[in-house]
Short mmCIF file of the C-alpha atoms (twelve columns), coordinates in Angstrom:
data_MODEL
# 
_entry.id   MODEL 
# 
loop_
_atom_site.group_PDB 
_atom_site.id 
_atom_site.type_symbol 
_atom_site.label_atom_id 
_atom_site.label_alt_id 
_atom_site.label_comp_id 
_atom_site.label_asym_id 
_atom_site.label_seq_id 
_atom_site.Cartn_x 
_atom_site.Cartn_y 
_atom_site.Cartn_z 
_atom_site.pdbx_PDB_model_num 
ATOM 1   C CA . UNK A 1   0.000   0.000  0.000   1 
ATOM 2   C CA . UNK A 2   1.323   3.427  -0.976  1 
ATOM 3   C CA . UNK A 3   2.199   5.841  1.774   1 
ATOM 4   C CA . UNK A 4   0.200   9.083  1.793   1 
ATOM 5   C CA . UNK A 5   1.950   12.442 1.817   1 
ATOM 6   C CA . UNK A 6   -0.950  14.122 3.619   1 
ATOM 7   C CA . UNK A 7   -1.941  13.981 7.286   1 
ATOM 8   C CA . UNK A 8   -5.303  13.101 8.807   1 
ATOM 9   C CA . UNK A 9   -5.904  16.659 10.003  1 
ATOM 10  C CA . UNK A 10  -7.730  17.641 13.207  1 
ATOM 11  C CA . UNK A 11  -11.468 18.252 13.227  1 
ATOM 12  C CA . UNK A 12  -11.945 20.954 15.852  1 
ATOM 13  C CA . UNK A 13  -15.043 22.590 17.268  1 
ATOM 14  C CA . UNK A 14  -15.053 26.396 17.186  1 
ATOM 15  C CA . UNK A 15  -16.752 27.691 20.330  1 
ATOM 16  C CA . UNK A 16  -16.814 31.304 19.075  1 
ATOM 17  C CA . UNK A 17  -18.241 30.487 15.628  1 
ATOM 18  C CA . UNK A 18  -20.741 28.061 17.177  1 
ATOM 19  C CA . UNK A 19  -21.934 30.814 19.519  1 
ATOM 20  C CA . UNK A 20  -22.253 33.241 16.608  1 
ATOM 21  C CA . UNK A 21  -24.354 30.855 14.488  1 
ATOM 22  C CA . UNK A 22  -26.317 29.105 17.216  1 
ATOM 23  C CA . UNK A 23  -25.182 25.692 15.947  1 
ATOM 24  C CA . UNK A 24  -22.027 23.605 16.354  1 
ATOM 25  C CA . UNK A 25  -19.283 24.620 13.920  1 
ATOM 26  C CA . UNK A 26  -16.593 22.070 13.098  1 
ATOM 27  C CA . UNK A 27  -13.349 23.129 11.415  1 
ATOM 28  C CA . UNK A 28  -11.364 20.701 9.244   1 
ATOM 29  C CA . UNK A 29  -7.880  22.106 9.815   1 
ATOM 30  C CA . UNK A 30  -6.217  21.632 6.433   1 
ATOM 31  C CA . UNK A 31  -3.823  24.483 7.309   1 
ATOM 32  C CA . UNK A 32  -1.904  21.886 9.355   1 
ATOM 33  C CA . UNK A 33  -0.875  19.847 6.298   1 
ATOM 34  C CA . UNK A 34  2.927   19.654 5.719   1 
ATOM 35  C CA . UNK A 35  2.676   22.024 2.739   1 
ATOM 36  C CA . UNK A 36  0.240   24.376 4.522   1 
ATOM 37  C CA . UNK A 37  -2.963  23.534 2.645   1 
ATOM 38  C CA . UNK A 38  -5.370  20.817 1.478   1 
ATOM 39  C CA . UNK A 39  -3.645  20.737 -1.947  1 
ATOM 40  C CA . UNK A 40  -1.213  18.056 -0.814  1 
ATOM 41  C CA . UNK A 41  -4.010  15.479 -0.712  1 
ATOM 42  C CA . UNK A 42  -4.779  15.631 -4.414  1 
ATOM 43  C CA . UNK A 43  -1.315  16.495 -5.646  1 
ATOM 44  C CA . UNK A 44  0.292   13.722 -3.589  1 
ATOM 45  C CA . UNK A 45  -2.205  11.212 -4.982  1 
ATOM 46  C CA . UNK A 46  -1.783  12.459 -8.560  1 
ATOM 47  C CA . UNK A 47  2.028   12.380 -8.401  1 
ATOM 48  C CA . UNK A 48  1.944   8.804  -7.099  1 
ATOM 49  C CA . UNK A 49  -0.294  7.810  -10.023 1 
ATOM 50  C CA . UNK A 50  1.531   9.703  -12.789 1 
ATOM 51  C CA . UNK A 51  5.213   10.122 -12.072 1 
ATOM 52  C CA . UNK A 52  6.676   6.599  -12.216 1 
ATOM 53  C CA . UNK A 53  10.139  7.135  -13.665 1 
ATOM 54  C CA . UNK A 54  9.555   10.816 -14.224 1 
ATOM 55  C CA . UNK A 55  12.363  13.215 -15.118 1 
ATOM 56  C CA . UNK A 56  10.650  15.690 -12.822 1 
ATOM 57  C CA . UNK A 57  7.403   17.509 -12.340 1 
ATOM 58  C CA . UNK A 58  6.216   20.952 -13.389 1 
ATOM 59  C CA . UNK A 59  3.317   22.863 -11.835 1 
ATOM 60  C CA . UNK A 60  1.908   26.373 -12.248 1 
ATOM 61  C CA . UNK A 61  0.724   27.875 -9.017  1 
ATOM 62  C CA . UNK A 62  0.013   31.070 -7.134  1 
ATOM 63  C CA . UNK A 63  1.228   29.316 -3.996  1 
ATOM 64  C CA . UNK A 64  -0.466  26.310 -2.439  1 
ATOM 65  C CA . UNK A 65  -0.425  23.837 -5.343  1 
ATOM 66  C CA . UNK A 66  3.224   24.708 -5.950  1 
ATOM 67  C CA . UNK A 67  4.100   24.181 -2.289  1 
ATOM 68  C CA . UNK A 68  2.365   20.799 -2.333  1 
ATOM 69  C CA . UNK A 69  4.057   19.773 -5.590  1 
ATOM 70  C CA . UNK A 70  7.486   20.885 -4.326  1 
ATOM 71  C CA . UNK A 71  7.023   19.000 -1.042  1 
ATOM 72  C CA . UNK A 72  5.859   15.801 -2.763  1 
ATOM 73  C CA . UNK A 73  8.674   15.981 -5.346  1 
ATOM 74  C CA . UNK A 74  11.269  16.361 -2.586  1 
ATOM 75  C CA . UNK A 75  9.823   13.367 -0.740  1 
ATOM 76  C CA . UNK A 76  9.781   11.318 -3.967  1 
ATOM 77  C CA . UNK A 77  13.304  12.390 -4.903  1 
ATOM 78  C CA . UNK A 78  12.369  13.980 -8.241  1 
ATOM 79  C CA . UNK A 79  13.110  17.548 -9.399  1 
ATOM 80  C CA . UNK A 80  10.284  20.122 -9.310  1 
ATOM 81  C CA . UNK A 81  9.871   23.224 -11.454 1 
ATOM 82  C CA . UNK A 82  7.181   25.580 -10.176 1 
ATOM 83  C CA . UNK A 83  6.003   28.396 -12.453 1 
ATOM 84  C CA . UNK A 84  4.446   31.293 -10.538 1 
ATOM 85  C CA . UNK A 85  2.866   34.532 -11.788 1 
ATOM 86  C CA . UNK A 86  4.498   37.847 -10.826 1 
ATOM 87  C CA . UNK A 87  1.548   38.502 -8.468  1 
ATOM 88  C CA . UNK A 88  2.840   35.792 -6.089  1 
ATOM 89  C CA . UNK A 89  4.377   37.126 -2.854  1 
ATOM 90  C CA . UNK A 90  8.158   36.834 -2.421  1 
ATOM 91  C CA . UNK A 91  7.353   34.742 0.633   1 
ATOM 92  C CA . UNK A 92  5.942   32.013 -1.647  1 
ATOM 93  C CA . UNK A 93  8.967   32.084 -3.965  1 
ATOM 94  C CA . UNK A 94  11.307  31.742 -0.992  1 
ATOM 95  C CA . UNK A 95  9.359   28.840 0.517   1 
ATOM 96  C CA . UNK A 96  9.285   27.014 -2.810  1 
ATOM 97  C CA . UNK A 97  13.051  27.399 -3.103  1 
ATOM 98  C CA . UNK A 98  13.450  26.159 0.476   1 
ATOM 99  C CA . UNK A 99  11.629  22.987 -0.609  1 
ATOM 100 C CA . UNK A 100 14.274  22.535 -3.305  1 
ATOM 101 C CA . UNK A 101 12.133  23.575 -6.266  1 
ATOM 102 C CA . UNK A 102 13.293  25.572 -9.281  1 
ATOM 103 C CA . UNK A 103 11.030  28.632 -9.475  1 
ATOM 104 C CA . UNK A 104 10.225  30.472 -12.692 1 
ATOM 105 C CA . UNK A 105 8.220   33.716 -12.642 1 
ATOM 106 C CA . UNK A 106 6.091   34.083 -15.773 1 
ATOM 107 C CA . UNK A 107 3.156   36.380 -16.574 1 
ATOM 108 C CA . UNK A 108 0.831   38.358 -14.349 1 
ATOM 109 C CA . UNK A 109 -1.806  35.749 -13.465 1 
ATOM 110 C CA . UNK A 110 -1.981  31.979 -12.969 1 
ATOM 111 C CA . UNK A 111 -3.249  31.346 -16.518 1 
ATOM 112 C CA . UNK A 112 -0.014  32.834 -17.948 1 
ATOM 113 C CA . UNK A 113 2.127   30.684 -15.658 1 
ATOM 114 C CA . UNK A 114 0.090   27.617 -16.582 1 
ATOM 115 C CA . UNK A 115 0.730   28.124 -20.302 1 
ATOM 116 C CA . UNK A 116 4.470   28.152 -19.560 1 
ATOM 117 C CA . UNK A 117 4.196   25.022 -17.379 1 
ATOM 118 C CA . UNK A 118 2.445   23.179 -20.230 1 
ATOM 119 C CA . UNK A 119 5.187   24.301 -22.628 1 
ATOM 120 C CA . UNK A 120 7.911   23.061 -20.258 1 
ATOM 121 C CA . UNK A 121 6.209   19.697 -19.808 1 
ATOM 122 C CA . UNK A 122 6.382   19.235 -23.597 1 
ATOM 123 C CA . UNK A 123 9.851   20.637 -24.248 1 
ATOM 124 C CA . UNK A 124 11.599  19.091 -21.236 1 
ATOM 125 C CA . UNK A 125 9.598   15.892 -20.829 1 
ATOM 126 C CA . UNK A 126 8.353   16.795 -17.337 1 
ATOM 127 C CA . UNK A 127 5.205   15.415 -15.695 1 
ATOM 128 C CA . UNK A 128 2.591   18.181 -15.712 1 
ATOM 129 C CA . UNK A 129 0.790   18.603 -12.388 1 
ATOM 130 C CA . UNK A 130 -2.474  20.549 -12.808 1 
ATOM 131 C CA . UNK A 131 -3.458  22.428 -9.632  1 
ATOM 132 C CA . UNK A 132 -7.214  21.783 -9.720  1 
ATOM 133 C CA . UNK A 133 -8.554  20.127 -12.887 1 
ATOM 134 C CA . UNK A 134 -7.865  16.373 -12.797 1 
ATOM 135 C CA . UNK A 135 -9.811  13.332 -11.496 1 
ATOM 136 C CA . UNK A 136 -6.778  12.107 -9.501  1 
ATOM 137 C CA . UNK A 137 -6.703  15.433 -7.632  1 
ATOM 138 C CA . UNK A 138 -10.378 15.112 -6.747  1 
ATOM 139 C CA . UNK A 139 -9.851  11.519 -5.580  1 
ATOM 140 C CA . UNK A 140 -7.086  12.722 -3.268  1 
ATOM 141 C CA . UNK A 141 -9.084  15.655 -1.898  1 
ATOM 142 C CA . UNK A 142 -12.067 13.337 -1.241  1 
ATOM 143 C CA . UNK A 143 -10.073 11.771 1.615   1 
ATOM 144 C CA . UNK A 144 -10.793 14.786 3.853   1 
ATOM 145 C CA . UNK A 145 -14.547 14.024 3.808   1 
ATOM 146 C CA . UNK A 146 -13.877 10.364 4.632   1 
ATOM 147 C CA . UNK A 147 -11.877 11.579 7.656   1 
ATOM 148 C CA . UNK A 148 -14.624 13.974 8.781   1 
ATOM 149 C CA . UNK A 149 -17.260 11.254 8.438   1 
ATOM 150 C CA . UNK A 150 -15.139 8.874  10.530  1 
ATOM 151 C CA . UNK A 151 -14.632 11.580 13.189  1 
ATOM 152 C CA . UNK A 152 -18.331 12.466 13.401  1 
ATOM 153 C CA . UNK A 153 -19.392 8.807  13.582  1 
ATOM 154 C CA . UNK A 154 -21.879 6.760  11.617  1 
ATOM 155 C CA . UNK A 155 -25.151 8.378  10.730  1 
ATOM 156 C CA . UNK A 156 -24.009 11.907 11.671  1 
ATOM 157 C CA . UNK A 157 -24.066 14.439 8.819   1 
ATOM 158 C CA . UNK A 158 -23.282 18.145 8.815   1 
ATOM 159 C CA . UNK A 159 -26.092 20.576 8.040   1 
ATOM 160 C CA . UNK A 160 -23.929 22.278 5.400   1 
ATOM 161 C CA . UNK A 161 -20.325 22.380 4.199   1 
ATOM 162 C CA . UNK A 162 -18.587 25.739 3.814   1 
ATOM 163 C CA . UNK A 163 -15.568 26.068 1.520   1 
ATOM 164 C CA . UNK A 164 -13.700 28.439 -0.789  1 
ATOM 165 C CA . UNK A 165 -13.551 28.058 -4.574  1 
ATOM 166 C CA . UNK A 166 -10.598 28.976 -6.792  1 
ATOM 167 C CA . UNK A 167 -10.448 26.764 -9.866  1 
ATOM 168 C CA . UNK A 168 -12.872 24.256 -8.374  1 
ATOM 169 C CA . UNK A 169 -10.572 21.388 -7.360  1 
ATOM 170 C CA . UNK A 170 -11.512 21.469 -3.674  1 
ATOM 171 C CA . UNK A 171 -15.210 21.648 -4.552  1 
ATOM 172 C CA . UNK A 172 -14.960 18.630 -6.880  1 
ATOM 173 C CA . UNK A 173 -12.960 16.656 -4.310  1 
ATOM 174 C CA . UNK A 174 -15.386 17.431 -1.490  1 
ATOM 175 C CA . UNK A 175 -18.340 16.352 -3.658  1 
ATOM 176 C CA . UNK A 176 -16.544 13.110 -4.555  1 
ATOM 177 C CA . UNK A 177 -16.002 12.497 -0.834  1 
ATOM 178 C CA . UNK A 178 -19.669 13.282 -0.144  1 
ATOM 179 C CA . UNK A 179 -20.700 10.680 -2.733  1 
ATOM 180 C CA . UNK A 180 -18.465 8.115  -1.023  1 
ATOM 181 C CA . UNK A 181 -20.031 8.657  2.433   1 
ATOM 182 C CA . UNK A 182 -23.637 9.277  1.328   1 
ATOM 183 C CA . UNK A 183 -23.844 13.005 2.068   1 
ATOM 184 C CA . UNK A 184 -25.218 14.189 -1.296  1 
ATOM 185 C CA . UNK A 185 -28.227 15.785 0.418   1 
ATOM 186 C CA . UNK A 186 -25.927 18.172 2.348   1 
ATOM 187 C CA . UNK A 187 -25.735 21.671 0.776   1 
ATOM 188 C CA . UNK A 188 -22.388 23.307 -0.012  1 
ATOM 189 C CA . UNK A 189 -21.773 27.028 0.477   1 
ATOM 190 C CA . UNK A 190 -19.147 27.878 -2.159  1 
ATOM 191 C CA . UNK A 191 -17.387 31.151 -1.401  1 
ATOM 192 C CA . UNK A 192 -15.334 33.423 -3.679  1 
ATOM 193 C CA . UNK A 193 -14.100 36.987 -3.429  1 
ATOM 194 C CA . UNK A 194 -15.298 39.735 -5.760  1 
ATOM 195 C CA . UNK A 195 -12.683 39.881 -8.532  1 
ATOM 196 C CA . UNK A 196 -11.775 36.170 -8.327  1 
ATOM 197 C CA . UNK A 197 -15.251 34.793 -8.927  1 
ATOM 198 C CA . UNK A 198 -15.029 32.413 -11.902 1 
ATOM 199 C CA . UNK A 199 -17.615 29.927 -10.537 1 
ATOM 200 C CA . UNK A 200 -20.154 32.600 -9.629  1 
ATOM 201 C CA . UNK A 201 -19.678 34.255 -13.037 1 
ATOM 202 C CA . UNK A 202 -20.197 30.892 -14.789 1 
ATOM 203 C CA . UNK A 203 -23.381 30.190 -12.807 1 
ATOM 204 C CA . UNK A 204 -24.759 33.642 -13.705 1 
ATOM 205 C CA . UNK A 205 -23.857 33.215 -17.388 1 
ATOM 206 C CA . UNK A 206 -25.156 29.642 -17.578 1 
ATOM 207 C CA . UNK A 207 -21.851 28.500 -19.077 1 
ATOM 208 C CA . UNK A 208 -18.138 28.410 -18.212 1 
ATOM 209 C CA . UNK A 209 -16.679 31.882 -18.749 1 
ATOM 210 C CA . UNK A 210 -13.187 33.343 -18.549 1 
ATOM 211 C CA . UNK A 211 -12.751 36.423 -16.365 1 
ATOM 212 C CA . UNK A 212 -10.956 39.387 -17.966 1 
ATOM 213 C CA . UNK A 213 -8.507  39.422 -15.065 1 
ATOM 214 C CA . UNK A 214 -8.088  38.835 -11.340 1 
ATOM 215 C CA . UNK A 215 -8.632  41.999 -9.336  1 
ATOM 216 C CA . UNK A 216 -8.990  40.382 -5.900  1 
ATOM 217 C CA . UNK A 217 -6.130  40.219 -3.393  1 
ATOM 218 C CA . UNK A 218 -7.067  36.552 -2.815  1 
ATOM 219 C CA . UNK A 219 -4.484  35.521 -5.397  1 
ATOM 220 C CA . UNK A 220 -4.796  31.814 -4.567  1 
ATOM 221 C CA . UNK A 221 -8.409  31.950 -5.759  1 
ATOM 222 C CA . UNK A 222 -7.132  33.531 -8.939  1 
ATOM 223 C CA . UNK A 223 -8.112  31.146 -11.739 1 
ATOM 224 C CA . UNK A 224 -9.844  33.036 -14.545 1 
ATOM 225 C CA . UNK A 225 -11.835 29.940 -15.580 1 
ATOM 226 C CA . UNK A 226 -13.472 27.375 -13.295 1 
ATOM 227 C CA . UNK A 227 -13.027 23.696 -14.180 1 
ATOM 228 C CA . UNK A 228 -15.842 22.172 -16.238 1 
ATOM 229 C CA . UNK A 229 -16.654 19.501 -13.637 1 
ATOM 230 C CA . UNK A 230 -17.244 22.103 -10.895 1 
ATOM 231 C CA . UNK A 231 -19.596 24.015 -13.190 1 
ATOM 232 C CA . UNK A 232 -21.482 20.798 -14.045 1 
ATOM 233 C CA . UNK A 233 -21.954 20.074 -10.340 1 
ATOM 234 C CA . UNK A 234 -23.381 23.583 -9.852  1 
ATOM 235 C CA . UNK A 235 -26.001 22.821 -12.534 1 
ATOM 236 C CA . UNK A 236 -26.914 19.311 -11.359 1 
ATOM 237 C CA . UNK A 237 -28.594 20.351 -8.102  1 
ATOM 238 C CA . UNK A 238 -27.060 17.447 -6.193  1 
ATOM 239 C CA . UNK A 239 -25.560 18.420 -3.941  1 
ATOM 240 C CA . UNK A 240 -27.150 21.865 -3.769  1 
ATOM 241 C CA . UNK A 241 -24.397 24.454 -4.293  1 
ATOM 242 C CA . UNK A 242 -24.981 27.953 -2.942  1 
ATOM 243 C CA . UNK A 243 -22.493 30.273 -4.663  1 
ATOM 244 C CA . UNK A 244 -21.797 33.514 -2.777  1 
ATOM 245 C CA . UNK A 245 -19.284 36.367 -2.893  1 
ATOM 246 C CA . UNK A 246 -17.568 38.459 -0.223  1 
ATOM 247 C CA . UNK A 247 -15.324 41.487 -0.629  1 
ATOM 248 C CA . UNK A 248 -11.568 41.407 -0.045  1 
ATOM 249 C CA . UNK A 249 -12.183 43.556 3.040   1 
ATOM 250 C CA . UNK A 250 -14.616 40.983 4.446   1 
ATOM 251 C CA . UNK A 251 -12.156 38.138 3.746   1 
ATOM 252 C CA . UNK A 252 -9.311  40.048 5.412   1 
ATOM 253 C CA . UNK A 253 -11.436 40.955 8.441   1 
ATOM 254 C CA . UNK A 254 -12.327 37.253 8.731   1 
ATOM 255 C CA . UNK A 255 -8.620  36.308 8.730   1 
ATOM 256 C CA . UNK A 256 -8.044  38.793 11.546  1 
ATOM 257 C CA . UNK A 257 -10.986 37.543 13.593  1 
ATOM 258 C CA . UNK A 258 -9.952  33.918 13.046  1 
ATOM 259 C CA . UNK A 259 -6.410  34.735 14.191  1 
ATOM 260 C CA . UNK A 260 -7.786  36.368 17.347  1 
ATOM 261 C CA . UNK A 261 -10.305 33.676 18.191  1 
ATOM 262 C CA . UNK A 262 -8.657  30.450 16.983  1 
ATOM 263 C CA . UNK A 263 -4.979  31.553 17.141  1 
ATOM 264 C CA . UNK A 264 -4.411  30.410 13.553  1 
ATOM 265 C CA . UNK A 265 -3.249  32.525 10.598  1 
ATOM 266 C CA . UNK A 266 -4.708  31.603 7.192   1 
ATOM 267 C CA . UNK A 267 -4.596  33.352 3.833   1 
ATOM 268 C CA . UNK A 268 -7.163  35.398 1.908   1 
ATOM 269 C CA . UNK A 269 -8.450  32.402 -0.059  1 
ATOM 270 C CA . UNK A 270 -9.425  30.729 3.217   1 
ATOM 271 C CA . UNK A 271 -10.748 34.023 4.586   1 
ATOM 272 C CA . UNK A 272 -13.410 33.967 1.855   1 
ATOM 273 C CA . UNK A 273 -15.038 30.920 3.487   1 
ATOM 274 C CA . UNK A 274 -14.591 32.187 7.051   1 
ATOM 275 C CA . UNK A 275 -16.187 35.506 6.063   1 
ATOM 276 C CA . UNK A 276 -19.460 33.660 5.407   1 
ATOM 277 C CA . UNK A 277 -19.671 33.061 9.160   1 
ATOM 278 C CA . UNK A 278 -18.242 36.323 10.483  1 
ATOM 279 C CA . UNK A 279 -20.040 38.670 8.053   1 
ATOM 280 C CA . UNK A 280 -23.486 37.245 8.821   1 
ATOM 281 C CA . UNK A 281 -23.933 35.575 5.409   1 
ATOM 282 C CA . UNK A 282 -24.887 32.173 6.877   1 
ATOM 283 C CA . UNK A 283 -27.567 33.828 9.013   1 
ATOM 284 C CA . UNK A 284 -28.838 35.679 5.953   1 
ATOM 285 C CA . UNK A 285 -29.065 32.457 3.919   1 
ATOM 286 C CA . UNK A 286 -31.142 30.973 6.746   1 
ATOM 287 C CA . UNK A 287 -33.442 34.024 6.794   1 
ATOM 288 C CA . UNK A 288 -33.887 33.665 3.020   1 
ATOM 289 C CA . UNK A 289 -34.811 29.994 3.444   1 
ATOM 290 C CA . UNK A 290 -31.795 28.853 1.416   1 
ATOM 291 C CA . UNK A 291 -30.348 27.080 4.455   1 
ATOM 292 C CA . UNK A 292 -32.472 25.337 7.104   1 
ATOM 293 C CA . UNK A 293 -33.224 26.820 10.530  1 
ATOM 294 C CA . UNK A 294 -32.186 25.353 12.876  1 
ATOM 295 C CA . UNK A 295 -29.048 24.217 11.072  1 
ATOM 296 C CA . UNK A 296 -27.336 20.926 11.893  1 
ATOM 297 C CA . UNK A 297 -23.571 21.280 12.546  1 
ATOM 298 C CA . UNK A 298 -21.703 23.401 10.003  1 
ATOM 299 C CA . UNK A 299 -18.486 21.945 8.582   1 
ATOM 300 C CA . UNK A 300 -15.928 24.594 7.601   1 
ATOM 301 C CA . UNK A 301 -13.010 23.525 5.417   1 
ATOM 302 C CA . UNK A 302 -10.107 25.627 6.711   1 
ATOM 303 C CA . UNK A 303 -8.161  25.206 3.480   1 
ATOM 304 C CA . UNK A 304 -5.058  26.918 4.880   1 
ATOM 305 C CA . UNK A 305 -2.505  28.812 2.879   1 
ATOM 306 C CA . UNK A 306 1.227   29.094 2.415   1 
ATOM 307 C CA . UNK A 307 1.319   32.691 1.182   1 
ATOM 308 C CA . UNK A 308 0.698   34.491 4.457   1 
ATOM 309 C CA . UNK A 309 2.772   35.676 7.392   1 
ATOM 310 C CA . UNK A 310 2.502   38.679 9.699   1 
ATOM 311 C CA . UNK A 311 4.336   40.931 7.237   1 
ATOM 312 C CA . UNK A 312 1.991   39.947 4.406   1 
ATOM 313 C CA . UNK A 313 -1.021  40.443 6.695   1 
ATOM 314 C CA . UNK A 314 0.122   43.964 7.571   1 
ATOM 315 C CA . UNK A 315 0.699   44.783 3.885   1 
ATOM 316 C CA . UNK A 316 -2.822  43.575 3.009   1 
ATOM 317 C CA . UNK A 317 -4.352  45.670 5.805   1 
ATOM 318 C CA . UNK A 318 -2.561  48.735 4.518   1 
ATOM 319 C CA . UNK A 319 -3.591  48.067 0.917   1 
ATOM 320 C CA . UNK A 320 -7.244  47.410 1.786   1 
ATOM 321 C CA . UNK A 321 -7.431  50.189 4.409   1 
ATOM 322 C CA . UNK A 322 -8.346  47.964 7.342   1 
# 
């Protein structure tokens, strides 16, 4: 049996969020993965399936997928080339290099970096690691729902699952996990920030669309196009997907509150999901009848983030006037 690169992360109860919502809130602490985010689940699984006698791997990433790919490559003893857009913080570049990866900075947004990663995979014979759009990734991410189900015990389901959406890989993986444990009647609250809202834009347009650009500071949500599978799930109605947006300011305020109350620092991409609790959005969805009242326990995927530290947090506060 193959060894996993990911950890079975803690499922913690948040007393402060539970008090705020009037129902138990459980947090799946994916920030405690070795690479800092949930991405290692899918990327570890994919690399085990695809690499074999690989000459190395190449991945385009604004941060978390690259960190996961670099970590897995180091553990597997293969070279990693990570292509990042110029919008990535220096902190991310440094951490990737610390993992032993070769870092190339190409283009302004993830899509530009991804085009270069695809070119390198062809020209240098490297194994291409997509950050969110591959069935092996979704299979790997599904493991977090199996862990939550085992922790909660048989027959116990959450009332809703709250997560952030970038390109849609986490969403697809969570839904695959929900299928495996029989939770397809549990609604998902899929959160994005204004300016990095490719799923919400696709749902409104009735088809997959490509954003003109990424204007949000949540750079790790910064895919201009959501993956087709995530869009298909949003149309199918099972599970019910509630797509909502928060502002960068709301996401950043949520990071700050979470740091105060749970003593954990996460990045803007994760703040988008947390903001649904702290900004009153969950309560509003209940008032609108889109979520049940009372609500069974809420499961929050704390997806983590490798592109944040106190310096970066201060810079974001200054930029967003908080």
